[in-house]
C-alpha positions as CSV (number, residue, x, y, z in Angstrom):
1,X,21.6,39.2,19.7
2,X,18.6,39.8,17.4
3,X,20.7,38.9,14.4
4,X,21.4,35.5,16.0
5,X,17.7,35.0,16.6
6,X,16.9,36.0,13.1
7,X,19.4,33.6,11.7
8,X,18.0,30.7,13.8
9,X,14.5,31.6,12.7
10,X,15.5,31.7,9.0
11,X,16.7,28.1,9.4
12,X,13.5,27.0,11.1
13,X,12.3,24.0,9.2
14,X,8.7,23.9,8.1
15,X,6.9,20.6,7.6
16,X,5.2,20.2,4.2
17,X,1.8,21.1,5.6
18,X,3.2,24.1,7.4
19,X,4.8,25.3,4.2
20,X,1.6,24.8,2.3
21,X,-0.4,26.8,4.8
22,X,2.2,29.5,5.0
23,X,2.4,29.8,1.2
24,X,-1.4,29.8,0.6
25,X,-2.6,31.8,3.6
26,X,0.0,33.9,5.2
27,X,2.9,34.6,2.9
28,X,2.8,38.2,1.7
29,X,3.7,39.3,-1.8
30,X,3.6,43.1,-2.4
31,X,2.2,44.3,-5.7
32,X,5.0,44.1,-8.2
33,X,7.4,42.8,-5.6
34,X,8.9,39.5,-4.5
35,X,7.1,37.3,-2.0
36,X,8.4,36.7,1.5
37,X,11.2,34.1,1.1
38,X,10.8,32.4,4.5
39,X,8.7,32.4,7.6
40,X,11.2,34.7,9.4
41,X,10.3,37.5,6.9
42,X,6.6,36.9,7.9
43,X,7.5,37.2,11.6
44,X,9.4,40.4,11.0
45,X,6.6,41.9,8.9
46,X,4.1,41.2,11.7
47,X,6.4,42.3,14.5
48,X,7.3,45.7,12.8
49,X,3.6,46.4,12.0
50,X,2.5,45.7,15.6
51,X,5.4,47.8,16.9
52,X,4.2,50.7,14.7
53,X,1.5,51.3,17.3
54,X,4.0,52.1,20.0
55,X,4.6,55.8,20.8
56,X,8.4,55.3,21.1
57,X,11.2,52.7,20.8
58,X,9.5,51.0,17.9
59,X,12.7,49.2,16.9
60,X,13.1,47.8,20.4
61,X,9.5,46.6,20.5
62,X,9.8,45.1,17.0
63,X,12.7,43.0,18.1
64,X,10.8,41.9,21.2
65,X,7.7,41.0,19.3
66,X,9.8,39.1,16.7
67,X,11.3,37.0,19.5
68,X,7.8,36.2,20.7
69,X,6.8,35.0,17.2
70,X,10.0,33.2,16.3
71,X,9.7,29.4,16.5
72,X,5.9,29.7,16.8
73,X,6.1,30.3,20.6
74,X,3.2,32.8,20.3
75,X,0.9,32.8,17.2
76,X,-1.5,35.6,16.6
77,X,-4.8,35.1,14.9
78,X,-4.8,34.4,11.2
79,X,-5.9,37.8,10.1
80,X,-3.1,39.4,12.0
81,X,-0.5,37.0,10.4
82,X,-2.0,37.5,7.0
83,X,-2.6,41.3,7.1
84,X,-0.3,43.1,9.5
85,X,2.1,45.2,7.6
86,X,0.6,44.6,4.1
87,X,-2.0,47.3,3.4
88,X,-3.2,50.3,5.4
89,X,-6.8,49.1,5.0
90,X,-6.3,45.5,6.1
91,X,-8.7,44.3,8.8
92,X,-6.8,42.3,11.3
93,X,-9.7,41.1,13.4
94,X,-11.0,37.6,12.7
95,X,-14.6,37.9,13.7
96,X,-17.4,40.2,14.7
97,X,-20.9,40.0,16.1
98,X,-23.5,42.1,14.2
99,X,-26.5,43.8,15.7
100,X,-29.6,41.6,16.1
101,X,-31.4,41.2,12.8
102,X,-34.4,43.4,13.4
103,X,-37.9,43.0,12.0
104,X,-38.3,46.4,10.2
105,X,-37.4,46.2,6.5
106,X,-34.9,49.1,6.6
107,X,-33.2,47.5,9.6
108,X,-32.9,44.1,7.8
109,X,-31.4,45.6,4.7
110,X,-29.0,47.8,6.7
111,X,-27.9,44.6,8.5
112,X,-27.3,42.9,5.2
113,X,-25.2,45.7,3.9
114,X,-23.1,45.9,7.1
115,X,-22.7,42.1,7.0
116,X,-21.6,42.3,3.4
117,X,-18.9,44.9,4.2
118,X,-17.7,42.9,7.1
119,X,-17.5,39.6,5.2
120,X,-15.8,41.4,2.3
121,X,-13.1,42.6,4.7
122,X,-12.5,38.9,5.6
123,X,-14.2,38.9,9.0
124,X,-16.5,36.2,10.1
125,X,-19.8,37.3,11.8
126,X,-22.3,36.1,14.4
127,X,-25.9,37.0,14.0
128,X,-29.0,36.7,16.3
129,X,-32.2,36.1,14.4
130,X,-34.4,36.0,17.5
131,X,-35.9,39.5,16.8
132,X,-37.5,38.4,13.5
133,X,-41.2,37.6,13.5
134,X,-42.0,33.9,13.2
135,X,-42.9,32.5,9.8
136,X,-46.4,33.2,8.6
137,X,-47.2,35.9,11.2
138,X,-48.3,39.4,10.2
139,X,-45.2,41.5,10.3
140,X,-45.1,45.1,11.6
141,X,-48.7,45.8,11.0
142,X,-48.2,46.0,7.2
143,X,-50.5,43.2,6.4
144,X,-47.6,41.2,4.9
145,X,-46.7,37.8,6.3
146,X,-43.3,37.3,7.8
147,X,-40.8,35.0,6.0
148,X,-39.3,34.0,9.3
149,X,-35.8,33.6,10.6
150,X,-34.9,30.6,8.5
151,X,-35.8,32.3,5.2
152,X,-33.6,35.2,6.1
153,X,-30.7,33.0,7.2
154,X,-30.8,31.6,3.6
155,X,-30.4,35.2,2.3
156,X,-27.3,35.7,4.5
157,X,-26.0,32.3,3.4
158,X,-26.2,33.4,-0.3
159,X,-24.6,36.7,0.6
160,X,-21.6,34.9,2.2
161,X,-21.2,32.7,-0.8
162,X,-21.3,35.7,-3.2
163,X,-19.3,38.4,-1.5
164,X,-15.7,38.5,-2.6
165,X,-13.3,38.6,0.4
166,X,-9.9,40.2,0.7
167,X,-7.4,37.5,1.2
168,X,-7.7,33.7,1.1
169,X,-10.4,33.2,3.7
170,X,-14.1,32.9,2.8
171,X,-16.2,34.4,5.6
172,X,-17.9,32.1,8.2
173,X,-21.0,32.9,10.1
174,X,-22.8,31.9,13.3
175,X,-26.6,32.0,13.5
176,X,-28.3,31.8,16.9
177,X,-31.9,31.7,17.9
178,X,-33.5,31.9,21.3
179,X,-35.0,28.7,22.7
180,X,-38.4,30.3,23.2
181,X,-38.8,31.6,19.6
182,X,-41.8,30.1,17.9
183,X,-39.6,29.0,14.9
184,X,-37.0,27.2,17.1
185,X,-38.1,23.7,16.0
186,X,-37.5,24.7,12.3
187,X,-34.2,26.3,13.3
188,X,-32.8,23.1,14.9
189,X,-33.7,21.1,11.7
190,X,-32.4,23.8,9.3
191,X,-29.2,22.0,8.3
192,X,-30.6,18.5,7.8
193,X,-30.6,18.8,4.0
194,X,-27.1,18.3,2.5
195,X,-25.6,21.6,1.6
196,X,-28.2,23.7,3.4
197,X,-26.9,26.8,5.1
198,X,-23.3,25.6,4.5
199,X,-21.7,29.0,5.5
200,X,-23.4,28.9,8.9
201,X,-22.8,27.3,12.2
202,X,-26.0,27.1,14.3
203,X,-26.4,27.4,18.0
204,X,-29.5,27.6,20.3
205,X,-29.5,30.2,23.1
206,X,-30.5,28.1,26.1
207,X,-31.4,29.9,29.3
208,X,-31.7,28.8,32.9
209,X,-35.5,28.8,32.8
210,X,-35.5,26.3,29.9
211,X,-33.1,23.9,31.6
212,X,-35.2,24.1,34.7
213,X,-38.3,23.3,32.7
214,X,-36.6,20.3,31.0
215,X,-35.6,19.0,34.5
216,X,-39.1,19.4,35.8
217,X,-40.7,18.0,32.5
218,X,-42.7,21.2,32.5
219,X,-44.5,23.0,29.5
220,X,-42.4,25.5,27.6
221,X,-44.0,28.6,26.1
222,X,-42.9,29.8,22.6
223,X,-43.4,33.5,22.4
224,X,-42.7,36.6,20.4
225,X,-40.8,38.7,21.1
226,X,-38.6,35.9,22.3
227,X,-35.8,35.6,25.0
228,X,-38.4,35.8,27.7
229,X,-38.9,39.5,27.1
230,X,-41.6,41.3,29.0
231,X,-44.7,41.6,26.9
232,X,-43.9,38.7,24.7
233,X,-47.0,37.0,23.4
234,X,-47.2,33.2,23.8
235,X,-47.8,31.7,20.4
236,X,-48.0,28.1,21.6
237,X,-46.8,25.8,24.3
238,X,-44.8,22.6,24.0
239,X,-43.2,20.2,26.5
240,X,-39.7,21.5,27.3
241,X,-38.3,18.0,27.2
242,X,-39.7,17.6,23.6
243,X,-37.8,20.6,22.4
244,X,-34.6,19.6,24.3
245,X,-34.8,16.1,22.7
246,X,-35.3,17.7,19.2
247,X,-32.2,19.9,19.7
248,X,-30.1,17.0,20.8
249,X,-31.5,14.5,18.2
250,X,-30.5,16.9,15.4
251,X,-27.0,17.4,17.0
252,X,-26.7,13.6,17.3
253,X,-27.5,13.1,13.6
254,X,-25.9,16.2,12.0
255,X,-23.5,17.7,14.6
256,X,-25.7,20.9,14.7
257,X,-27.0,22.9,16.4
258,X,-24.6,23.6,19.3
259,X,-25.9,25.0,22.6
260,X,-24.9,28.3,24.2
261,X,-25.8,28.6,27.9
262,X,-26.6,32.3,27.4
263,X,-27.7,33.2,30.9
264,X,-24.4,31.9,32.3
265,X,-22.5,33.8,29.6
266,X,-24.1,37.0,30.6
267,X,-23.7,36.4,34.3
268,X,-20.0,35.9,33.9
269,X,-19.5,38.8,31.5
270,X,-17.0,41.3,32.9
271,X,-19.0,44.1,31.2
272,X,-22.4,42.9,32.2
273,X,-23.1,46.4,33.6
274,X,-23.0,48.0,30.2
275,X,-23.8,45.4,27.6
276,X,-25.9,42.3,26.9
277,X,-24.6,39.4,24.9
278,X,-26.7,37.5,22.5
279,X,-24.3,35.9,20.0
280,X,-20.7,34.7,19.5
281,X,-18.2,34.6,16.8
282,X,-18.5,31.6,14.4
283,X,-16.5,29.2,16.5
284,X,-18.1,30.2,19.8
285,X,-15.0,31.2,21.9
286,X,-15.9,34.9,22.0
287,X,-19.4,36.0,23.1
288,X,-19.7,39.6,21.8
289,X,-22.0,42.6,22.0
290,X,-23.3,44.1,18.8
291,X,-20.4,45.3,16.6
292,X,-17.9,43.7,19.0
293,X,-14.7,42.1,17.6
294,X,-12.4,39.3,18.5
295,X,-8.6,39.8,18.7
296,X,-7.0,36.4,19.2
297,X,-3.6,34.8,19.8
298,X,-2.4,31.4,21.1
299,X,0.6,30.2,23.0
300,X,2.1,27.0,21.4
301,X,2.7,24.9,24.5
302,X,5.0,22.5,22.7
303,X,7.6,25.3,22.3
304,X,8.0,25.4,26.1
305,X,8.6,21.6,26.7
306,X,12.2,20.7,27.7
307,X,13.7,17.2,27.3
308,X,10.5,15.7,25.9
309,X,9.7,12.0,26.3
310,X,12.4,11.6,29.1
311,X,12.3,11.2,32.8
312,X,13.6,14.8,32.9
313,X,10.8,16.3,30.8
314,X,9.7,19.7,32.1
315,X,7.9,22.8,31.2
316,X,9.6,26.2,31.0
317,X,7.3,28.2,33.3
318,X,9.6,31.3,33.4
319,X,9.7,31.5,29.6
320,X,5.9,31.4,29.5
321,X,5.6,34.1,32.2
322,X,8.0,36.4,30.3
323,X,6.1,36.0,27.1
324,X,2.5,36.7,28.3
325,X,3.0,40.5,28.8
326,X,4.5,40.7,25.3
327,X,1.5,38.9,23.8
328,X,-0.9,41.2,25.6
329,X,0.9,44.2,24.2
330,X,1.0,42.8,20.7
331,X,-2.8,42.1,20.6
332,X,-3.6,45.4,22.2
333,X,-1.7,47.2,19.5
334,X,-3.9,45.4,16.9
335,X,-6.7,47.8,17.8
336,X,-4.5,50.7,16.8
337,X,-3.3,49.5,13.4
338,X,-6.3,47.5,12.1
339,X,-8.8,48.9,9.8
340,X,-12.4,48.2,10.7
341,X,-15.2,47.5,8.1
342,X,-17.6,49.8,10.0
343,X,-17.1,52.8,12.2
344,X,-19.4,51.2,14.9
345,X,-17.0,48.2,15.0
346,X,-14.1,50.5,15.6
347,X,-15.9,52.3,18.4
348,X,-17.0,49.1,20.2
349,X,-13.8,47.3,19.6
350,X,-11.6,50.1,20.9
351,X,-14.0,50.9,23.7
352,X,-13.5,47.5,25.3
353,X,-10.3,46.3,23.7
354,X,-11.2,42.6,24.2
355,X,-8.4,40.1,23.8
356,X,-8.5,36.4,23.5
357,X,-5.3,34.9,24.7
358,X,-5.3,31.1,24.6
359,X,-3.3,28.0,23.9
360,X,-2.7,25.3,21.3
361,X,-0.6,22.2,21.3
362,X,-2.0,21.1,24.6
363,X,-2.5,17.5,23.5
364,X,1.0,17.3,22.1
365,X,2.6,19.0,25.1
366,X,0.9,16.6,27.5
367,X,2.3,13.6,25.5
368,X,5.8,15.1,25.4
369,X,5.6,15.5,29.2
370,X,4.4,12.0,29.8
371,X,0.9,13.0,30.9
372,X,-2.3,11.5,29.6
373,X,-5.0,13.9,28.4
374,X,-7.6,12.0,30.4
375,X,-5.7,12.0,33.7
376,X,-6.0,14.2,36.7
377,X,-2.4,15.1,36.3
378,X,-3.0,16.2,32.8
379,X,-5.9,18.4,33.8
380,X,-3.9,19.9,36.7
381,X,-1.0,20.8,34.3
382,X,-3.4,22.3,31.8
383,X,-5.2,24.4,34.4
384,X,-1.9,25.6,35.8
385,X,-0.8,26.7,32.3
386,X,-4.1,28.6,31.7
387,X,-3.9,30.1,35.2
388,X,-0.4,31.5,34.4
389,X,-1.7,32.9,31.1
390,X,-4.8,34.4,32.7
391,X,-3.1,36.0,35.8
392,X,-0.1,37.2,33.8
393,X,-2.4,38.7,31.2
394,X,-4.5,40.6,33.8
395,X,-1.3,42.0,35.5
396,X,0.0,43.0,32.1
397,X,-3.2,44.8,31.2
398,X,-3.2,46.7,34.5
399,X,0.4,47.8,33.7
400,X,-0.7,48.8,30.2
401,X,-3.5,50.9,31.8
402,X,-1.0,52.8,33.8
403,X,1.0,53.5,30.6
404,X,-1.6,54.0,28.0
405,X,-4.9,54.4,29.9
406,X,-7.7,52.0,30.7
407,X,-10.3,51.0,28.2
408,X,-13.3,53.4,27.8
409,X,-15.8,50.7,28.9
410,X,-14.1,50.3,32.3
411,X,-16.0,51.4,35.4
412,X,-14.2,50.4,38.6
413,X,-17.0,49.4,41.0
414,X,-19.2,47.2,38.7
415,X,-16.2,45.8,37.0
416,X,-14.6,44.6,40.2
417,X,-18.0,43.0,41.2
418,X,-18.1,40.8,38.1
419,X,-17.8,37.1,39.1
420,X,-14.6,36.4,37.1
421,X,-12.9,39.6,38.4
422,X,-14.0,38.9,42.0
423,X,-12.2,35.5,41.8
424,X,-8.8,37.0,40.7
425,X,-5.8,37.2,43.1
426,X,-6.0,40.2,45.4
427,X,-3.0,41.9,43.9
428,X,-4.7,42.0,40.5
429,X,-7.9,43.3,42.0
430,X,-5.9,46.0,43.9
431,X,-4.2,47.0,40.7
432,X,-7.5,47.2,38.8
433,X,-9.0,49.4,41.6
434,X,-6.0,51.7,41.5
435,X,-5.2,52.0,37.8
436,X,-8.0,50.4,35.8
437,X,-7.5,47.9,33.1
438,X,-6.6,48.3,29.4
439,X,-8.6,45.3,28.2
440,X,-12.0,44.3,29.4
441,X,-11.4,40.6,28.7
442,X,-8.1,38.8,28.2
443,X,-8.5,35.0,27.7
444,X,-10.3,32.7,25.2
445,X,-9.4,29.3,23.7
446,X,-9.9,29.2,20.0
447,X,-9.9,26.2,17.6
448,X,-6.6,27.4,16.1
449,X,-7.2,25.3,13.0
450,X,-5.0,26.9,10.4
451,X,-2.4,28.4,12.8
452,X,-1.9,24.9,14.4
453,X,-1.1,23.5,11.0
454,X,1.2,26.5,10.4
455,X,3.1,25.7,13.6
456,X,4.1,22.3,12.3
457,X,0.8,20.6,12.9
458,X,0.5,20.9,16.7
459,X,-2.8,19.8,18.2
460,X,-5.5,22.4,17.9
461,X,-6.6,24.5,20.9
462,X,-7.3,22.3,23.9
463,X,-8.3,19.3,21.8
464,X,-6.7,15.9,22.3
465,X,-4.6,14.7,19.4
466,X,-6.8,13.4,16.6
467,X,-4.6,10.4,15.6
468,X,-0.9,9.5,15.0
469,X,-1.4,9.9,11.2
470,X,-4.4,11.1,9.2
471,X,-5.5,12.6,5.9
472,X,-6.8,16.1,6.0
473,X,-8.5,18.1,3.3
474,X,-6.9,21.5,3.1
475,X,-8.2,24.7,1.4
476,X,-6.0,27.1,-0.3
477,X,-5.0,28.0,-3.9
478,X,-7.2,27.0,-6.8
479,X,-8.6,23.7,-5.3
480,X,-8.8,21.8,-2.1
481,X,-5.9,19.4,-1.4
482,X,-5.7,16.2,0.7
483,X,-2.5,15.8,2.6
484,X,-1.3,13.0,4.9
485,X,-0.4,14.6,8.3
486,X,1.5,13.2,11.3
487,X,0.9,14.2,14.9
488,X,3.6,16.7,16.0
489,X,4.5,14.8,19.2
490,X,4.4,11.4,17.6
491,X,6.7,12.6,14.8
492,X,9.1,14.1,17.4
493,X,9.0,10.8,19.4
494,X,9.9,8.7,16.4
495,X,12.7,11.0,15.4
496,X,14.2,11.1,18.9
497,X,13.7,7.4,19.7
498,X,14.4,5.9,16.3
499,X,11.2,3.9,16.6
500,X,9.7,4.8,13.2
501,X,6.2,3.2,13.9
502,X,5.8,3.7,17.7
503,X,3.8,6.1,19.7
504,X,4.7,7.7,23.0
505,X,3.5,5.9,26.2
506,X,1.1,8.8,27.1
507,X,-0.4,9.1,23.7
508,X,-4.2,8.9,23.5
509,X,-6.0,9.6,20.3
510,X,-9.2,11.7,20.5
511,X,-11.2,8.5,19.9
512,X,-9.7,7.0,23.0
513,X,-10.7,10.0,25.3
514,X,-14.1,9.7,26.8
515,X,-16.7,12.5,26.6
516,X,-16.4,12.9,30.3
517,X,-12.7,13.4,30.2
518,X,-13.1,16.0,27.4
519,X,-15.6,18.0,29.4
520,X,-13.5,17.7,32.5
521,X,-10.6,19.3,30.6
522,X,-12.8,22.1,29.3
523,X,-14.1,22.7,32.8
524,X,-10.5,22.7,34.3
525,X,-9.6,25.5,31.9
526,X,-12.9,27.4,32.0
527,X,-12.1,28.9,35.5
528,X,-9.3,30.9,33.9
529,X,-11.2,31.9,30.7
530,X,-13.2,35.1,30.9
531,X,-14.5,34.8,27.3
532,X,-15.3,31.2,26.3
533,X,-13.8,28.1,24.9
534,X,-14.3,26.6,21.4
535,X,-14.4,22.8,22.1
536,X,-15.9,20.1,20.0
537,X,-16.5,16.9,22.0
538,X,-15.7,14.1,19.7
539,X,-18.0,11.1,20.2
540,X,-18.0,7.6,18.6
541,X,-20.5,6.8,16.0
542,X,-21.9,4.0,18.1
543,X,-22.7,6.1,21.1
544,X,-26.4,5.7,22.0
545,X,-28.7,8.7,22.2
546,X,-29.1,8.7,26.0
547,X,-25.4,8.7,26.5
548,X,-25.1,11.5,23.9
549,X,-27.8,13.5,25.8
550,X,-25.9,13.0,29.1
551,X,-22.9,14.8,27.5
552,X,-24.9,18.1,27.2
553,X,-26.5,17.8,30.6
554,X,-23.0,17.2,32.2
555,X,-21.7,20.2,30.4
556,X,-24.4,22.3,32.0
557,X,-23.7,20.9,35.4
558,X,-19.9,21.6,35.0
559,X,-20.6,25.3,34.5
560,X,-19.5,25.4,30.9
561,X,-20.7,28.2,28.6
562,X,-21.6,26.0,25.7
563,X,-21.5,22.5,24.3
564,X,-20.8,21.3,20.7
565,X,-20.3,17.7,19.7
566,X,-19.2,15.8,16.6
567,X,-20.3,12.2,16.0
568,X,-19.5,10.7,12.5
569,X,-22.7,10.1,10.6
570,X,-23.8,9.7,7.0
571,X,-25.2,13.2,7.2
572,X,-22.0,14.9,8.4
573,X,-18.5,13.9,7.3
574,X,-15.4,15.5,8.7
575,X,-12.3,16.9,7.1
576,X,-10.1,14.4,8.8
577,X,-9.7,10.7,8.0
578,X,-7.5,8.4,10.2
579,X,-4.7,6.6,8.3
580,X,-4.1,2.9,8.9
581,X,-1.2,2.2,11.4
582,X,1.3,1.1,8.8
583,X,0.8,4.3,6.7
């Protein structure tokens, strides 16, 4: 049987963009040896490497893992695809959060060194700069004046540009700052100059007290230490609504900063009893403690659609349910075979064993099933998919705990009291109470940029389809390359229908999906996501500022953990460009 599956996979056709992404990012060539000849060899390499963590029956697990990977049904994170089975010192975790950048000189330079080692291994990093003295203040009683968070962010930006990474990926970074830090206004303006802090994404840590002050049009104290910490000295006070407008005005004009609703993130954290979260990975889908790591993988929903574009179109629910436990096991094994840039990262990562199972191809799957992205039926389907992934993953993690033991961070009473865990089906809660759980967190929805392209250009993450056809700038090899891409579902529709210029009836480009509908989709999935969701709300260039502002306020009311938007402007150009209809 496995030879038949291997033969089918060897014949799996890659689109031009898939072949480009595979060849430049994921194809392995051992020193002095021949490169992998097709995607099936890549799947086998990854499957055997992950099976190497099993105490017994490794050949059997390798075959099972291979079947999960074949046809891009389940796609692990890029570092896993690129590194598993290549070198013993390969780091397979995509991203980490570093300890808060502290004010003492030795702590800052230790943080720089640890960041350099992590970036060198290919991991992206998240950093909270809120513990640094504001610019111009006397620092640490030394008589010297503090450079401030923005100056130190430029140091990290240069570091990221300079460090040589293993593999094809240049490290990415997320910088966050508390909304009550005295330098917050400079932070939100930090990327207005073209090219400034180009290796960073920026997000503001927005707490409940600030949102209440905005609603009440109350004054807002800027203090140090920040984050509302006891003993923080108020430096000055500004109207809360003035700061909120500054955050949103900069996002309106430059697409940054994003907003993280940090109090909600911490309230909903399964491990709130033993850790405090201040930052996320660079794309925002995994809030992490200091030295925490993200271990990601996504189900390609288009692979489960049967009889697409017909009245008999359906989704193969049993196949998804069978695959979820395998995916949990595969990602859990990553913690055993991955190298870690720092011992502390290994300790924290293996202590909680956080996973981030998510989805991609949602936009295409909806079109193939005849469901509009902006419809109630579309949201109901998406929520059902994420519910199956979530509940199946939790049941699988309980089963793994009975076999391999629960994670070290697990403590039954406080864990079961966490809001997300309290809302799980009773059989899962009973299993956790009896046997513990192997992984503290199990679901996240990542942007899936490169791996969506690898899987024959399915729509990324939970995003709607960008356009029927578009040009995209791709990185890889010696120089960037622009390729014309076609939507996965539109291409399939044209092939099956013979209509070489048409689009399916349910097709809606992202420009046709309102901000409200995008937020509603995110909210529909959030109830089944214990980490977070990377979502960029795409908005038209012509949207007025008040409507733009309402997007963030609606995100807060819907209970989302963050909000990021993109509006085309002269200051911020995207990597995608819509092709004319005849192209």
